RODO-602922 format. One record per residue (C-alpha): residue in three letters; z, x, y. Coordinates in Angstrom, 1 decimal, decimal comma, padded with zeros to 4 digits, always signed. Each point is the difference from the previous one (the first is absolute). Example, Ala and Ser with C-alpha at 12.3 -4.5 7.8 and 13.67 -1.06 7.14 Angstrom:
(r 'Ala' (+007,8 +012,3 -004,5))
(r 'Ser' (-000,7 +001,4 +003,4))
***
This chain:
(r 'Met' (+014,4 +015,6 +011,8))
(r 'Val' (+000,7 -003,6 -000,3))
(r 'Asp' (-003,2 -002,0 -001,0))
(r 'Gly' (-001,1 -002,1 +003,0))
(r 'Val' (-000,3 -000,1 +004,0))
(r 'Val' (+002,9 -001,4 +002,1))
(r 'Phe' (-001,1 -001,4 +003,2))
(r 'Val' (+002,4 -000,2 +002,9))
(r 'Val' (-000,7 -002,7 +002,5))
(r 'Asp' (+002,6 -000,1 +003,1))
(r 'Asp' (-000,6 +000,0 +003,5))
(r 'Asp' (+003,1 +002,3 +000,4))
(r 'Ala' (-001,3 +003,4 +000,1))
(r 'Ser' (+003,4 +001,4 -001,1))
(r 'Val' (+000,4 -002,1 -003,0))
(r 'Arg' (-003,5 +001,0 -001,1))
(r 'Arg' (+000,9 +003,7 +000,4))
(r 'Ala' (+003,4 -000,4 -001,7))
(r 'Val' (-001,4 -001,9 -002,9))
(r 'Ser' (-003,1 +002,1 -000,4))
(r 'Arg' (+002,1 +003,1 -000,1))
(r 'Leu' (+002,2 -001,5 -002,6))
(r 'Leu' (-003,0 -001,0 -002,3))
(r 'Arg' (-001,7 +003,3 +000,3))
(r 'Ser' (+003,3 +001,9 -000,8))
(r 'Gln' (-000,2 -001,9 -003,2))
(r 'Gly' (-003,5 +000,8 -000,8))
(r 'Arg' (-001,6 -003,5 +000,8))
(r 'Gln' (-003,2 -000,4 +002,0))
(r 'Val' (+000,3 -001,6 +003,3))
(r 'Gln' (-002,1 -001,5 +002,6))
(r 'Thr' (+001,7 -001,5 +003,3))
(r 'His' (-001,5 -002,6 +002,3))
(r 'Gly' (+001,4 -001,3 +003,1))
(r 'Ser' (-001,2 -003,6 -000,3))
(r 'Ala' (-001,3 -002,5 -002,5))
(r 'Lys' (-003,5 +000,2 +001,5))
(r 'Asp' (+000,0 +003,8 -000,2))
(r 'Phe' (+001,0 -000,3 -003,7))
(r 'Leu' (-002,6 -002,8 -000,6))
(r 'Asn' (-002,7 +002,2 +001,9))
(r 'Gln' (-000,2 +002,6 -002,8))
(r 'Pro' (-001,5 -000,4 -003,6))
(r 'Leu' (+002,8 -000,5 -002,4))
(r 'Pro' (+000,4 +001,7 -003,2))
(r 'Ser' (-001,4 -001,4 -003,3))
(r 'Gly' (+003,0 +001,8 -001,9))
(r 'Pro' (+003,5 -000,7 +000,1))
(r 'Ala' (+001,9 -000,1 +003,3))
(r 'Cys' (+002,7 -001,8 +001,9))
(r 'Val' (+001,0 -001,0 +003,6))
(r 'Val' (+003,1 +000,5 +001,8))
(r 'Leu' (-000,4 -002,5 +002,8))
(r 'Asp' (+002,0 -000,8 +003,1))
(r 'Leu' (+000,7 -003,7 +000,4))
(r 'Gln' (-000,3 -000,3 +003,9))
(r 'Met' (-003,2 +001,4 +001,4))
(r 'Pro' (-002,1 -001,0 +003,0))
(r 'Glu' (-003,2 -001,9 -000,8))
(r 'Val' (+000,1 -000,1 -003,8))
(r 'Ser' (+003,5 -000,4 -001,2))
(r 'Gly' (+001,1 +001,6 -003,5))
(r 'Leu' (+000,1 -003,7 -001,4))
(r 'Asp' (-003,7 -000,6 +001,1))
(r 'Leu' (-001,1 +003,0 -001,5))
(r 'Gln' (+001,8 -000,7 -003,3))
(r 'Gln' (-001,9 -003,1 +000,0))
(r 'Leu' (-003,5 +001,6 +000,4))
(r 'Leu' (+000,9 +002,6 -002,7))
(r 'Ala' (+001,2 -002,8 -002,5))
(r 'Arg' (-003,5 -001,4 +000,4))
(r 'Asn' (-002,2 +003,1 -000,2))
(r 'His' (+002,1 +002,8 -001,2))
(r 'Glu' (+002,2 -001,0 -002,8))
(r 'Thr' (+000,3 +003,7 -001,1))
(r 'Leu' (+001,9 +000,8 +003,0))
(r 'Pro' (+003,7 -001,0 -000,3))
(r 'Ile' (+002,4 +000,0 +003,1))
(r 'Val' (+003,3 +001,2 +000,8))
(r 'Phe' (+001,3 -001,5 +003,3))
(r 'Ile' (+002,2 +001,9 +002,5))
(r 'Ser' (+001,4 -001,7 +002,9))
(r 'Gly' (+002,6 +000,2 +003,0))
(r 'His' (+000,1 -003,6 +000,6))
(r 'Gly' (-000,3 -001,7 -003,6))
(r 'Ser' (+001,4 -003,4 -000,3))
(r 'Ile' (+000,8 -001,6 -003,4))
(r 'Pro' (-002,9 -002,6 +000,5))
(r 'Thr' (-002,4 +002,7 +000,6))
(r 'Ser' (+001,3 +002,2 -002,8))
(r 'Val' (-000,3 -003,0 -002,3))
(r 'Arg' (-003,6 -000,8 +001,3))
(r 'Ala' (-000,9 +003,7 -000,5))
(r 'Met' (+001,4 -000,1 -003,4))
(r 'Lys' (-001,6 -003,0 -000,9))
(r 'Gly' (-003,4 +001,6 +001,1))
(r 'Gly' (+000,3 +002,4 -002,7))
(r 'Ala' (+001,8 +003,0 +002,0))
(r 'Ile' (+001,8 +002,6 -002,4))
(r 'Asp' (+002,9 +000,1 +002,3))
(r 'Phe' (+001,2 -000,7 +003,5))
(r 'Leu' (+002,1 +003,0 +001,7))
(r 'Thr' (+001,7 -000,3 +003,2))
(r 'Lys' (+000,0 +003,1 +002,4))
(r 'Pro' (+001,6 +002,4 -000,3))
(r 'Phe' (-000,5 -000,1 -003,7))
(r 'Asp' (+001,3 +002,5 -002,9))
(r 'Asp' (-002,6 +002,5 -000,9))
(r 'Asn' (+000,6 -000,4 -003,7))
(r 'Gln' (-000,6 -004,0 +000,2))
(r 'Leu' (-003,2 +000,6 +001,8))
(r 'Leu' (-001,1 +002,6 -002,8))
(r 'Ala' (+000,7 -002,3 -002,6))
(r 'Ala' (-001,7 -002,9 +001,6))
(r 'Ile' (-003,0 +002,1 +000,4))
(r 'Asp' (+000,1 +001,0 -003,6))
(r 'Thr' (+000,2 -003,5 -001,0))
(r 'Ala' (-003,0 -000,9 +002,2))
(r 'Leu' (-002,0 +002,9 -001,2))
(r 'Ala' (+000,6 -001,0 -003,5))
(r 'Arg' (-001,0 -003,6 +000,4))
(r 'Ser' (-003,2 +001,4 +001,8))
(r 'Arg' (-001,0 +002,0 -002,8))
(r 'Gln' (+000,5 -002,8 -002,2))
(r 'Ala' (-001,9 -002,4 +002,2))
(r 'Cys' (-002,9 +002,7 +000,3))
(r 'Ala' (-000,2 +000,4 -003,9))
(r 'Cys' (-000,4 -003,7 -000,3))
(r 'Arg' (-002,6 -000,4 +002,6))
(r 'Asp' (-001,9 +003,0 -001,7))
(r 'Ala' (+000,1 -001,6 -003,3))
(r 'Leu' (-001,1 -003,3 +001,4))
(r 'Asp' (-003,1 +001,9 +001,7))
(r 'Arg' (-000,7 +001,3 -003,6))
(r 'Asp' (+000,2 -003,2 -001,4))
(r 'Arg' (-002,3 -001,6 +002,5))
(r 'Ala' (-002,6 +002,9 -000,2))
(r 'Val' (-000,4 -000,3 -003,8))
(r 'Phe' (-000,1 -003,8 +000,2))
(r 'Glu' (-002,8 +000,2 +002,7))
(r 'Ala' (-001,8 +002,4 -002,2))
(r 'Leu' (-000,7 -002,8 -002,3))
(r 'Thr' (-003,3 -002,1 +000,0))
(r 'Pro' (+000,3 -003,5 +001,0))
(r 'Arg' (-000,4 -001,1 -003,8))
(r 'Glu' (+002,6 +002,6 -001,0))
(r 'Lys' (+002,4 -001,5 +002,4))
(r 'Gln' (-000,7 -003,6 -001,4))
(r 'Val' (+000,9 +001,5 -003,4))
(r 'Cys' (+003,0 +001,7 +001,1))
(r 'Leu' (+001,6 -002,9 +001,7))
(r 'Arg' (-000,8 -002,3 -003,0))
(r 'Val' (+001,6 +002,6 -002,7))
(r 'Val' (+003,2 +000,1 +002,1))
(r 'Gln' (+000,1 -003,7 -000,2))
(r 'Gly' (+000,1 +000,5 -003,6))
(r 'Met' (-003,5 -001,4 -000,8))
(r 'Leu' (-001,7 +001,4 -003,3))
(r 'Asn' (-003,4 +001,7 +000,3))
(r 'Lys' (-001,6 -002,9 -001,5))
(r 'Gln' (+001,4 -002,6 +002,5))
(r 'Ile' (-000,7 +002,5 +002,9))
(r 'Gly' (-003,7 +000,2 -001,4))
(r 'Gly' (-000,3 -003,7 -000,1))
(r 'Glu' (+001,3 -000,5 +003,5))
(r 'Leu' (-002,2 +002,7 +001,4))
(r 'Gly' (-003,1 -000,8 -002,0))
(r 'Thr' (-000,1 +002,9 -002,1))
(r 'Thr' (+000,5 +001,4 -003,5))
(r 'Glu' (+003,6 +001,0 -001,4))
(r 'Lys' (-001,6 +003,5 -000,7))
(r 'Thr' (-001,1 +000,5 +003,2))
(r 'Val' (+003,5 -001,2 +001,7))
(r 'Lys' (+001,5 +002,6 -002,7))
(r 'Val' (-002,1 +002,8 +001,6))
(r 'Gln' (+000,8 -001,0 +003,3))
(r 'Arg' (+003,7 -000,2 -000,7))
(r 'Gly' (-000,2 +003,6 -001,3))
(r 'Arg' (-001,5 +001,2 +003,3))
(r 'Val' (+002,6 -002,0 +002,0))
(r 'Met' (+002,7 +002,0 -001,8))
(r 'Gln' (-001,5 +003,1 +000,1))
(r 'Lys' (-000,7 -000,3 +004,0))
(r 'Leu' (+003,4 -001,1 +000,8))
(r 'Gly' (+001,7 +002,7 -002,4))
(r 'Thr' (+001,9 -002,8 -001,7))
(r 'Gln' (+001,1 +000,6 -003,8))
(r 'Ser' (+000,8 -003,7 -000,7))
(r 'Val' (-000,4 -003,5 +001,3))
(r 'Ala' (+003,7 +000,2 +001,2))
(r 'Asp' (-001,1 +003,0 +002,2))
(r 'Met' (-002,9 -001,9 +001,4))
(r 'Val' (+002,3 -003,2 +000,6))
(r 'Arg' (+002,4 +002,1 +001,8))
(r 'Leu' (-002,6 +001,7 +002,3))
(r 'Val' (-001,7 -003,2 +000,9))
(r 'Glu' (+003,5 -001,7 +000,8))
(r 'Arg' (+001,0 +003,0 +002,1))
(r 'Leu' (-003,4 -000,6 +002,2))
(r 'Arg' (+000,9 -004,0 +000,0))
(r 'Ala' (+003,5 +000,8 +001,1))
(r 'Ala' (-001,3 +001,9 +002,8))
(r 'Gly' (-002,6 -002,5 +001,1))
(r 'Gln' (-003,0 +002,0 -001,3))
(r 'Leu' (-001,0 -002,7 -002,3))
(r 'Pro' (+000,0 -003,8 +000,0))
(r 'Ala' (+002,7 -001,7 -002,0))
(r 'His' (-002,3 -001,5 -002,2))
(r 'Arg' (-003,6 +001,4 -001,5))
(r 'Gly' (-002,0 -002,5 +002,3))
(r 'Ser' (-002,5 +001,9 +001,7))
(r 'Ser' (+001,5 +003,6 -000,2))
(r 'Gly' (-002,5 +001,2 -002,4))
(r 'Asn' (-003,0 -001,0 +002,0))
***
């Protein structure tokens, strides 16, 4: 069984049946939906998944759904399928992050290869998301003062400097620094720096120490 769910979203029932049959014959988990709204009305998985998506559908088009997923579900890569694709449309889809853009009737092996690529990207995105969630959880487990110490340590400040800025002793800062490393699960200052920078890059911390320790 290939790890991950494949959602097939197409208003053409015959296409849904054909793609579903193909994927199930390859041991893939499949769910089919006749519209974007039907797809969005279900709880989406937290694990690896991808979407095989028709371009032209009533009410909510494939490109509209792509924009929605890009904002809220970055772990769901898209493989577009269309019987009416144009070069500008396919370019727009690919710029929006689509894995591939296949014109109906498409080659089965080409579709399967695109889905494998999409699921691999989804697994990677899920792993990054889970790692960031762990980073956020351990950082939030710090006390306000420990956060202040942590953010100053990653700036390269010495214990004495931190103590002077925070109005405490160097010995106290040393103890707090040890607790910070223990809670974060880091073995070195370099590990601590990498964790904090991952949080900053994801917008979980401000770009400067400012009030983030308050």
